[in-house]
N, C-alpha and C positions, 0 to 999 in steps of 0.2 A: 498327436498333437495334442497330448493330455496327461491326466495324471493315470498312471497304470493300475488297472483293478487288481484288488488283492482277492486273496481266498485265505482264511484259519485251514489250516490241515490239522489233524491228528493221526497220528500213526501210532502202532502197538503192535510189538513184537518181540519175541524173545531175546534176551539178555544176552545168549551166548551168539548173536549174530549183531548185535550192536555195533561194535568195530567195524566189522567190514561195511554197514550201513552208511556209517560216519565216514566213510573214507569214498566211498562211493558221493555222499552229498556234498564235501568236501569240493573234491572235482567238477561236480555241476553246479557249485557258486549260485545257485537262485535262490536258498530258503535261508530266512530269519528265523532263529530258534525264540519262544517265548519260555521266559524263565518260570517256569511251574512251580519252581520251589520259593520264589516270594511271599513275603507275607499276604501283601495287600492281594494279590492275586489268590492266594487259596483262601481269604476270607471271602473274596466275592463266588467263588468257585469251592464250597463247602466238600462237595463231594471227592474232592482230589484229596482231602485231611488226611483219610483212610490210608493214602501210599505212602509210601517211604520215601526220601529222598536221596538219587543217585548221586555219587561220589565219584572221585578219581579214583584208579586203580592203584596196585600194588608199583606197578611199572613207572608209576607217573614221577615219582621222586627219578630215578634212572634216567626218563628223558629230561628232566629238568636237569641233571648232571649234567648229560652229554651238551645240551644246549647251551650250556653257560661254556664248557669249556671252549665249543666252537666259536661263541660270542666274544670270549677272552682272546683266542689267538687272531680272530678275523681281525679285532677291533686294533692289537696289539701289531700285527703286520700292515696295516694300512698305514702304520706311520713311516713305514720304512721302504716296501715294495712301491717302484713307481705306478702312478696310476694312469690310465687312459686318460687324454685330453679329453673334454665334454665334448668335442664335435667328433672326434673319434667314437667314442662311444658310441653317441645318438647314431653316427651312420653303422657300425656295426650291430647295435641294437642287442638285446637281449636273445641267450637261447633258448630252446623250447624245448623242452620236455612231456612226456604223460611221468605220471606219479609212479607207474612201475617202472620205468628207464630211470628217473631219481632215485627211487629205493635201489638198484641196482648198483649205482654209481656211487653210492654212498658206502653203502654192506660190505662192495667188494674194494674199495679203495684204503688205503695206509694214513687216514686222515689222523688216526691216533700218534701213529710217526710224527708227523707235521707238528700236532699238538706238543708232545712232548720236548722235542727241537725248540719251540717257539718258546716254553717254559722255559727250558734249560736256560736259553739265550738273556730271557728276563732276569732270571737270577741274576746270571752273570752280570747282565748290566748293572742292575742293584747295587752287588757287593762290588765293583769298580766305581762306581757313583759314590757310594758312600767311603771308599776308598780318598776318592779325591777329595771330598767333603772333610774328612778326617785330616789331609795331608794340607790342606788350604786354609783350614784354621788353625793347625798348628805353625805353620810360615806366619800367619797375621798375629799369633800369639808372640812368635820368636823376631818379627820384622823390627820393632824398638830396640832389641838385644845385638843386633847385628854386627853392630859395633864391639859387641865385647870381646876381647880376646883370651879367654877362659871356658871352659867348658860346666854347665850347670853342675855337672857331678864332682868337679873338681872344687868349687866355691862350697857345695854342701859339706865336703871330708876336711872345710876348715877349723882347726881347734880355737880359733880366734874368733871371737864374736863377730857375725857379720850380717849384713843386713841388704836384700835385693829385693826391689819393687818400685815403686812410684806413687807420688801425689802430687793435687792438682799443681799446675805450672805457675800460679800466683804465688805460692807460697817458697819460688826456688828461694831469695835474696834472705828470705830468715830462716831455709833449713840451712843453707851454708853457713850461716852467723853462728844458729846452734850448734851445728857439729863441726864448729873450728879446730876441738881439738880431736876429731876422727880423720881417718883418709877418706876423702869423699871423690867418688869418680861417675860425673854425669854422662851417661850412655848415651840418651838421645832425649828430646824434645819433640812435642809435638803441639798443636792447636790446645789443648785442655791440660796434659800432662807433663812432667817429668821424670824419665826411667835413670834408678842411678844405683850407685853400689858403694856400699861405706863399711869400714872395718871399724873397730874401737876396740880397748881394753876390756878387760875383763871387771875393773872396777867402773868404770863409765857404762857398760850393758845397761842398766835398767835404765839411767836417766838416759841415754838415747833411744830407750823404746820407749818411754814414756815420752818424750820431744815427739815422736813419731808418730803418735798416737793421736796427739796433738795435732798434728796437720791431717788424719785422717789418713794415713799410712797405709796401701795397699801390697802386701806380700806376693813377690812372683814367686810361684813353684813349680819346679821343672828338676828333672835329673837327666839330662840328656847327657852322653859322653863325650860327644862333638861341640865345637865349639859353635855359637846360633850361626853364625854366616855359611860354615859346611853344612849344618844339619838341613838349611833353608835350600841351599842347591841342590843338596840329595832329594830333597822332597819336592823341587819342582821337576827335576830329571824324572823322577818316577811319575810324577802327574804326567808331564809327554808322554810317557813310554803307556799309560794307562788309558790316553787321549787314543793311541796308536792302534791300542788292541781294541776298545770300544769301537773303533773305525772297521776293523775289520769283522767286529762282529755284526755291525750294522749291514755290512756289504754282503756277509753271509744270509741275513735277512733279507736284504732287498732282492736274492736269487731266489726267494721262495713264492713267484708267480706262480709256478703250478701250483707248490699248496695255498698259496691263496684261492685260486679256483677251485680247488677240493673244497676247501673250509665253507667256500658261498655255497656251493650245493648240498655240504653237510649241515649246515644253520640252517636253509630252507626246509632240508627234509625234517629235522629233529624240530623244528617251530610249526609244521603242518602236525606232526604228532604231538605238542605238546596243546596246541589248540583245539584238537578232535578230543584229546582225554580234559581239557578244562569245558568243553562244552557239556559233559555229563553234567557238570553242577545246574543244568538247567532241566533237567529229567526227573520224573519221577519214576517209582518200578514198585514192584511186587518181587519175588523171592527168583520167579523165574522171567518175568517180563518187564517189557521197559515202555514206559509212556512218552512220546515226545510230540509238542506243538510248534507250529510256527507260522510264519508267514510267507506267501507264493504266489508269483504273478498269477494271473491266471491262465492267461496266455502258456504258461509251465505246467500246469496239472498232470497233461499225457506224460510229459518227461517225465516227472516224479512218481508216477503211477507206473512206468516202463522200468524204474530204477528198481522199484520196491519187488516187482516181478523177476528181475534179472538178480538180485541180489538176496531177496529173501525167500521167493518160490513162492507157497504157497500159505508160509508161516506170517502173513501180516493182515494188520485189519488198517485202513487208509480210507478217511472220509474228508472231505472238503465242506467248509460254510461259509455262505455270503457273510460280508460285515454287519454285525448288529450295529447300531445306532450309540449304545453306550460304548460301543468299542474304537469309534472313529477317532478319537484324539491318541489311540496307542497305535494306530495303524502307521507301519512304515512308509515312507513317500519315497516311489521310485518314476521319475519324469520319464516321457518318450516322444521325444519330436523327430520332425524332419530335419537334416543334413543342416539346413540353413539354422533353424532355431537351438538346435542341439549344442550349436558352440556358442550360446547367449544363457544355456542354464546355468553358468557359473554365477552369471549375474543375481540371479533369483535365487541358487542358491548362499551368493554371499550376504544377501537382505535376511531372507528366511524361506525354506521349502513351504509350499501350502499345506495345510490342512486335507486330509483323505477325501472330506465333503467341498473343498474349497473348487476354483479353479489355477490352473496351472497359466501363471502370470507372464511366463517365458516368449510362447509367440506374441503375448500383447504388447510387449517391450521391444522386442527385436526391432521392429519398422523403427520406431522412434529412434532406440540407441542406434540405428544407421544414420538417417536424418542428421541427428543431432551432432553427433562424433564426425560425420563428411563435412559439416557447417562449421565445426570450429576447427579444423585441420585446414580443409580448403584448397589442397594445389595439386596440380596434375604430378608434378614430379615428386612429390612424398607419397601421393598415391601410388606410382607406380613402385618407389622404392620397398612401401611396403607390401605390396602386391608379388614384386619380383622374390623379395626374402621369405616369405610366407608359402611360397610356392618352391624356391631350394628345401625349407625346412619340410614340407610337406611331399616331396620328391626323390630326397637325395638323403633322409634321414630316417631310420628306424624309429621311430616316437613311440614311446607310450601312451596310451590314449589321451589323458590329461593336456600333455604336450601338443599331440595332434590338434586335440579340441582348441587348443591357446592360439596354436599356428592358424587352423581354419579360421576361427575369430577374427584375427588380424586380414585374413583372405578376404572375408566378407566386407570387415570396414573398409579397404582399401578402394572399394567402387565407389561408395558416397564421396569418399576424399577425392577421388578423381573427376567425379562430376561436378562437386560444388568449385572443385577447381576451374573446371572449362568455363561453368557459370560466372566466375571471378575473374578470370582470364590469366591465371597465377599459373606459374609453372618456373618453380624454386624462386619464389616473389615473382620479379619483375624481368627475369633473366631472361626469357625471350618474349617480346611485345604480342598478347593475342588478343583477338577480339572478346570483348565480356558482354556479357547481357546485362552483366547489374556490373558497375566499376565500383570499387571498395573505398576509392579515395573520393567521387561525388555524390554515389548513391546513397552515404549512410544512415538517412533516414528509412529508405528502402528498404534495407537491410534490419533496420530495428522494426520496422514494422512486421515485416517478416518473420522474425525472430518472436516477439509477441503473439502475431497469427498462429504462428505453430504451438507456441504455447496455449493459446486459449481452444485448440483444437484436441491437442492431449488432456487438458482437463475437464472439455466436455467429454471425450472418449474415456475419461475413468470413471466421469458418473453414470455414461450409460452403463458399462460395465458393473456398477456399483447394481443400476438398477436391473440388469439382467438377473444378476444372482441372488437379489432378492424376490423376483420374479418367480424365478427355479423353483425358490426353497419355499414357494405358496407365499410368501408377502407382497402381494399388489401393491398392497394402499399402505405398506411400509414405503416400496419402492416411489410411490406418488408424492407422499410427506417427504422423505429424507432425500430423495432426488430431483422428482419434477420441481418441489418447492423453490429449490435452488436454481434449476434451470428456468424456469419463468422468471426469478430477481434477478437472476446475472445476465440473461438476455435480454429483458424488458430495460436494465441499465443502459445495455451498449443501444438500445433503440432510441430512449431517451434521449443520450448523448448524441445521437447521429442526427435527431429532430433537431435538437437546440443547435447543432454547429452548422449544419443546413439551413436553418430560420425554418423550418416544415415544422408548424404549430402543431396541426394534427397529429403528424409521427410521433411528435415530443408528448403530448398528450394521451396519445393510447400508450407511448411507453412508460411514463409516468403513474398511469392509472397500473399498470401490468405489474409495475414494479410494486406498488404499494399493495396488490392483491397477496403478490409472493413474500412481502416482508410480512406481511399478518399472519399466512399461512405457516412461514417457519415459526413467527412467535408462537402459534397456537397450537403445533403439533411435535415440534422438536421436543418440548418437555413432557411429551404424553407417558411417559414411564412414571413420575414423579406421581405420590400419591396427594397432595393437595394440588389446589386450584392455586394458589399463592406458588407455588414451587412449580407448578408447570408453566405459568406464566415469565416467570425468574429465569428458568433456564430456558425458555424460548427467547428471551431476550440476550442471555448470555450465545445461546447459538448465533442471533443475529449479527452480533458482534466478529462472528468467525469472518463475516465478509471482506473485512479487514484484511485475513488471512489468504483470500483468493487476489487481492492487490498484488500485497507481497511475492505470490505465487507468479503473477505474468512480469514483473520486475525482475521475476529470477529469471525467468525468459532471455533477458536481454544482454545474458553472457555468452549467448550463442553469435551474437554480435560481436561482444568484447573480444571472445577469446581467438573468432573467426579475423579480424581486423588486425590485434594484436600480433599473431603469426607471421601474417602477410608484411605488417608493416617492419618485423624483426629481421624477414628474409630481404626486403627491400634495401632497409639499412644495410645489410650485411653486403649485398653486390653493389652497392654504392660507395661504401668502403673499400672494396678491392678493385673499380673502377679506377678509383683515383691514385693506385700505386702507379709510381713511373714504369718505364719501361722492364726495364730487364727487374724489377721486384717485382713486375705483373707476371712475369715468364715464371719466375721461381717461386715466389713465395705464394701469388696468387690461388693457382691450384689446392695448393694446403689448405689457407685459408678459407676457399669455399668450402672444401671438402669437411674439415674440420666445424666450421660455422654453421653449415647447414645441417649435418649429423645432430648438433646440438640442440640446433632449433627444431627439428624434428621431433628427436626425444622427449623437449620442452611441451611439443605440441600433442604429441600422441600420451603424454603423461595428464597435459590440463583435459584432453578434451576427453579422456576415459573417466576422471577423476569428477568432472563438472556435469557430465552426461549422467553418471551414475546418480549424483545427486538430484538432477532432476529426475529422475526416473523413481529413486528412493521418496523424495520427500515431496516434490508438485503431487507426483503420478500415483505413486502405490497409497498414498494418502487418501486418495480417494476411494479406493474399492477393496483394498489389499490388506490383511494382518497377517496372514504366515501363522509360523506358530505349527507347521509339522516337522517331523523328524524323518533324516535320512533311511533309506533300506541301506542294513548293514547285512550281508550277505555272510554265510559260513562258507570259507573260502579258503582259499591256499595262500600264502604268506606273497609268490611272485613278484620278490624283492632283485632278488640278482636273476633267475630267470622266469620263463613264461611257461606255466605247466597249463599242457593242452587239456581243455575243457572235456568233461566226458559227460555223458549224458547215458 
């Protein structure tokens, strides 16, 4: 239950054996390479500057091209091949293959034929779409002229001056007046324009042109041999035929499920090769040798050594180094916890992973998360639903690791939910009257006090962790000044308040003097890093003002009461409404409203409890002892997107 101990390894071997080694290391999935080509790293390790930078080989472009083809065909086919439902996919899980089995399947497949067919169908669909666009555009242009009973080619062949086009609709009366000596036929009107055909004699041509220019005349240019109505009908018929052609092409694509499965393997295979070749950009080399450095969990050292012997024989040099103090900020973080705490690692990761010299807060947050979450949902029925749902997910489906941990997360949370439901006597609200240790209707003050007490416990626990970390780091005085002074002050305030409320002057006076001592200690020590005396005192007074933050923290824990009562009240109100249904309506609609209402309230309760518990952990708890700042361990590994690659050692 801690941060996994890391070693830095350095491996030297012959250039000719690098590819075989990388393939094994990728299957091993337990090393993270250090970028030896990074200028900052080379500046810190000047002895490495004499070496050349490794680069990708000439096969990289070919691999990249194959990967690009597979990705294109895969993405394109996914839009047409029916996908398995989420539940069915989770139930079946992913296939498991070794790297060798994957290679054999890909190299012996006809995936290029699938790609060629997909590419051909894509081009056909593009051509058909372009034709539809062209025809629809033509139809849109001809639509205003569908009342014209002559073809444009016939009109354009007229020897008499003629004009065909449009002007703004508000010029219609003026146009008719100005062209009174011409033949004018208005073909169509819309909201903005009028579309017309006009004939004039040769003597009036220039005058007509001048008039039309004044109206902003837009000439219509087209030379079809059919009247517009016939052309539109022909185009619409062709569009319907094209849509039919597209339908059959899409049906052909939808039938390529087997091809899609092949492409998934191809993509996985070439992506793994691509990753291996890209990894070379981390290495340094001479003419014949390559230098590789990286991070590895200490417990995996022996397995890495065995891989070296198996792949490289005697032609390698491998060393392991302990993490140096100056390397701590750069060491990748991998957490290792038991089954319960592992389910809560995601909560830590969402905030920030610890630094290598810090502590893993996951085991320290898990008990409080369970407690607070259970107190906010607090219903036996809801807890049982979460328990059953998570068990079904874990037992009936082949989940990926992250999905499995998510299901286990709610599996563990179901138990405190049931426990607090029993304490409050809640089963789907008040559906079934149960004896309650704490009545949510009459014991609100008790729940409020309990919430604040839990908050006090968590805050002091957080301060205790901070003291432990400081003592472990060889800073016992800092632990006394930064934690002890606050503990003395906060406890003394409680003692002082207790004495005053109970009329015990002695207890009150002891609390008061201890409180004064603690406050003076805070003022004198919290600014000790400042240079001037004034700065020290000023910083100390500023830190003392932080006591208001502790008050705010305690108030924040009242949400434990608020959310717990709110969820129960909504559930009770829902049951009350259902109980008011008359006889027949109760039988018909009662179960529907009950299921929908309680599912909604359950979802709302789970979401609210999750968000507010995270808030208490991050803001009120972590702020007392935890900064984070670590980066995740990113092993050199296979893709595992469509299949699971069997891990090799």
